[in-house]
N, C-alpha and C positions, 0 to 999 in steps of 0.2 A: 812241336820241337823248339827247343829255345836256344839262345846263343848263353856264353857263361854270364852275360850281363841280362839274362831275363828275359829279353827281347824275342819276339817269334820268329823263328828262320824262316827261309825260304820256303822248307818243305810243309811247312803247318799249312793246312788246308785253308780255303780262301772264306769257308764258313766261319772256322775257329776263329779266324785273326776279324773277320767282321763282330762275331758277337762280344771280340774283348774293345776293339773300341767304340762298341754302342756301350757295353756297359761301363769302360772308363768315360763316356760324354756322361753315363748316366751318376755317376761317381761324383763328377767334377761339377755336375748340376747342382747334385744334392749339399757340396759343399758350401756353394752358391747361397743357399737358400739361409733365411734367419729369420725366426721369431720373435719380432721386438716388441710387438703388442703385446699388451697385458691382458689375452681373450682367455676363455677357458678352453683348455685343451692344448693352449700353446707349449707348455713344459714338456707336456706327452709327445707331440707332435717333435719338438727337439732332441728327444730320447730317440724316437723313433728314427729319426734323420741321422743321428750318430750311430746309430745299432748298424742301420742300412751300409752308410760308407764302412763302417769296422767288418762286415761280413763281405764286400766287396774286396776291400783291401788285404787281408787278415787269408778269406778263403777261396772265392769265387778265382779272381781274378789271376793268383799266382796257380793256382790250377789247371785253369785253361790255359794259361803263358805253357805250361808243361805240355800241351799235348801234340 
């Protein structure tokens, strides 16, 4: 269950809250990654990182916060 601000309420299961915390940490770590060296695969790695952050932000985290 979430509050109006989208935060997990006290009634949310601890396991769900722990999962949200872990995925938020993953999201934060992913945004810190920068592929600045001009090596083969760097462009694709940056795309995959962006896709991961997008999936976490737009799909996974919002749905988990609604549980």
